[in-house]
C-alpha positions as CSV (number, residue, x, y, z in Angstrom):
1,M,3.8,28.0,59.2
2,D,0.9,28.2,61.5
3,K,-1.0,31.5,61.8
4,V,0.6,34.0,64.0
5,D,-1.6,35.3,66.5
6,Y,-0.1,37.8,69.0
7,K,-2.6,36.9,71.7
8,K,-1.0,33.3,71.6
9,Q,2.6,33.5,70.5
10,F,3.2,37.0,72.3
11,K,0.9,36.6,75.1
12,A,3.5,38.1,77.6
13,L,3.9,41.3,75.6
14,Y,0.2,42.1,75.0
15,L,-1.9,40.2,77.7
16,P,-0.2,41.1,80.9
17,K,-1.8,40.9,84.3
18,S,-3.4,43.8,86.2
19,Q,-0.3,43.8,88.4
20,P,3.2,45.4,87.6
21,S,5.9,43.0,86.2
22,I,9.3,43.4,84.7
23,I,9.7,42.0,81.2
24,A,12.4,41.9,78.5
25,V,10.9,43.4,75.3
26,P,12.7,42.2,72.0
27,A,13.4,44.2,68.7
28,M,10.2,44.4,66.8
29,H,9.4,46.0,63.4
30,F,6.7,48.7,63.2
31,A,4.9,51.0,60.9
32,M,4.9,54.5,62.8
33,L,3.6,58.0,62.4
34,D,4.7,61.1,64.6
35,G,2.3,63.8,65.8
36,N,1.5,66.0,68.7
37,G,-1.8,67.4,70.1
38,D,-5.1,66.3,71.7
39,P,-5.6,62.6,70.8
40,N,-9.3,63.5,70.7
41,G,-8.8,65.5,67.8
42,E,-9.3,65.0,64.1
43,A,-5.6,64.8,63.1
44,F,-5.0,62.0,65.7
45,A,-8.1,60.0,64.1
46,E,-6.5,60.3,60.7
47,V,-3.1,59.1,61.9
48,V,-4.8,56.0,63.4
49,G,-6.7,55.5,60.2
50,A,-3.7,55.7,58.0
51,L,-1.9,53.2,60.1
52,Y,-4.9,50.7,60.2
53,S,-5.5,51.1,56.4
54,F,-1.8,50.5,55.7
55,S,-1.6,47.4,58.1
56,Y,-4.8,45.8,56.7
57,A,-3.4,46.2,53.2
58,V,-0.2,44.3,54.2
59,K,-2.5,41.6,55.8
60,M,-4.6,41.3,52.9
61,S,-2.0,41.1,50.2
62,Y,-2.2,37.4,50.0
63,K,-5.3,38.1,47.7
64,S,-3.2,40.3,45.3
65,K,-1.7,39.3,42.0
66,T,1.8,39.6,43.4
67,I,1.9,37.9,46.9
68,P,4.9,39.0,48.8
69,E,7.7,36.8,49.2
70,G,7.9,35.1,52.4
71,Y,4.1,35.8,53.2
72,Y,2.5,34.0,56.1
73,D,-1.0,34.4,57.8
74,Y,-1.3,36.4,60.9
75,T,-3.5,38.5,63.1
76,V,-3.0,42.3,62.6
77,F,-1.1,43.4,65.7
78,P,-2.9,46.2,68.1
79,L,-2.3,49.9,67.9
80,E,0.4,51.1,70.1
81,G,1.5,54.7,71.1
82,V,4.6,56.1,72.7
83,W,3.6,59.2,74.6
84,D,5.8,62.4,75.5
85,L,5.2,66.0,76.1
86,V,5.9,68.8,73.7
87,D,6.8,71.2,76.7
88,T,8.0,69.4,79.7
89,T,7.4,72.4,81.9
90,R,3.6,72.0,81.2
91,T,1.3,69.3,83.0
92,S,0.3,66.1,81.4
93,A,-3.3,67.3,82.1
94,D,-3.0,69.5,79.1
95,K,-3.9,67.1,76.3
96,S,-2.9,69.7,73.6
97,N,0.7,69.4,74.9
98,Y,1.0,65.6,74.0
99,A,3.6,64.4,71.6
100,Y,3.1,61.0,70.3
101,T,4.5,58.1,67.9
102,M,1.7,55.9,67.0
103,M,2.5,52.5,65.4
104,I,1.4,49.0,64.5
105,R,3.8,46.1,64.6
106,Q,4.4,44.6,61.1
107,P,5.2,41.0,59.9
108,D,8.9,40.0,59.1
109,F,8.3,39.8,55.4
110,L,7.4,43.4,54.9
111,T,10.2,45.4,53.2
112,A,10.6,49.2,52.5
113,E,9.8,48.4,48.8
114,L,6.6,46.4,49.7
115,A,5.7,49.2,52.0
116,A,5.7,51.8,49.3
117,R,3.6,49.5,47.1
118,F,1.0,49.1,49.7
119,I,1.0,52.8,50.4
120,T,0.5,53.6,46.8
121,E,-2.5,51.0,46.7
122,V,-4.1,52.3,49.8
123,K,-4.0,56.0,48.6
124,K,-6.1,55.1,45.6
125,K,-8.9,53.4,47.8
126,K,-8.7,55.4,51.0
127,P,-7.0,58.8,50.5
128,N,-5.3,60.1,53.6
129,D,-2.5,62.7,53.8
130,F,-0.7,60.8,56.6
131,L,-0.2,57.6,54.4
132,D,2.9,59.4,52.9
133,R,4.3,60.1,56.3
134,I,4.4,56.4,57.6
135,R,8.0,55.2,58.3
136,L,9.2,51.8,59.0
137,G,11.6,51.1,61.9
138,E,12.9,48.7,64.5
139,I,12.4,49.4,68.0
140,E,14.0,47.3,70.9
141,E,12.7,48.6,74.4
142,G,14.7,46.1,76.5
143,T,13.9,45.9,80.0
144,C,10.5,47.3,81.0
145,C,7.9,47.4,83.7
146,Q,4.3,46.8,82.5
147,M,0.9,46.0,83.6
148,L,-2.8,45.9,82.3
149,H,-4.5,49.1,83.2
150,L,-8.4,48.6,83.3
151,G,-10.8,51.7,82.8
152,S,-10.4,55.2,81.6
153,Y,-7.2,56.6,80.0
154,D,-7.7,59.5,82.5
155,D,-7.3,57.2,85.3
156,E,-3.7,56.0,84.2
157,P,-1.7,58.1,86.8
158,A,-2.8,55.8,89.5
159,S,-1.5,52.7,87.4
160,F,1.7,54.4,86.7
161,A,2.1,55.1,90.5
162,Q,1.6,51.4,91.2
163,M,4.2,50.6,88.7
164,E,6.8,52.9,90.0
165,A,6.2,51.7,93.5
166,F,6.7,48.1,92.3
167,C,9.8,49.1,90.6
168,S,11.2,50.7,93.8
169,E,10.4,47.7,95.8
170,H,12.0,45.3,93.3
171,G,15.3,47.3,92.7
172,Y,14.4,49.0,89.6
173,R,14.0,52.7,88.5
174,R,12.3,54.2,85.6
175,S,14.8,55.1,83.1
176,D,12.7,57.2,80.5
177,K,10.0,59.8,80.9
178,T,8.1,58.6,77.8
179,H,5.8,55.5,78.2
180,R,4.0,53.1,75.8
181,E,0.4,52.1,75.6
182,I,-1.0,49.2,73.9
183,Y,-4.7,49.4,73.0
184,D,-7.5,46.8,72.9
185,P,-8.8,46.8,69.3
186,R,-12.4,46.1,70.5
187,R,-14.7,49.0,71.1
188,T,-16.1,48.9,74.7
189,E,-17.4,51.0,77.4
190,T,-14.9,53.3,79.1
191,N,-14.9,51.5,82.4
192,K,-14.2,48.2,80.5
193,L,-11.2,49.5,78.5
194,K,-8.0,47.4,78.6
195,T,-4.8,49.3,77.9
196,V,-1.3,47.8,78.4
197,L,0.9,50.3,80.0
198,R,4.9,49.9,79.7
199,F,7.9,52.3,80.4
200,K,11.7,51.4,80.4
201,V,13.6,50.6,83.6
202,K,17.1,50.0,84.7
203,A,18.3,48.0,87.7
204,D,19.5,50.0,90.5
205,Q,23.4,49.6,91.0
């Protein structure tokens, strides 16, 4: 099997244009961690660190004594997050009120048994209290609206407004108050950040 690179085989999901579009998102397997609070805080950094440590342990397992059955080479998928509010009566400007599920997509060969093995191995090298909270699960978003947001996370409301206007014009409506963000793994200046924004939609009847 050729190397799986999400930027090539799954370009529509991870490299959309900077204009809204409607897309069908298939079922995918993720390693996930739940949390709440300001994403600029220490706890959030630990959550992200745990997910990346685990994901790279899976990726590099071809170098271990026991190579996972069905292993194939691939590029580690980017960090994603599904965002909500703890208290829906409070404004989204209050970052301490955020609820989130952070996740990284995993290869098909990863089983629950293998995941437990990798978590144990990572804990010995990079202790992190959140490692034991990682859960595996399948998510199928279905029909969604998405676009590429350029710039600061604080400017995302303008892109969401553009997406909702696009949906209204094309016979769709937002069906879930939560939204997904997919992050560019490269560190860059704030005004050059690239974030995929996505939310679930339904066709108007």
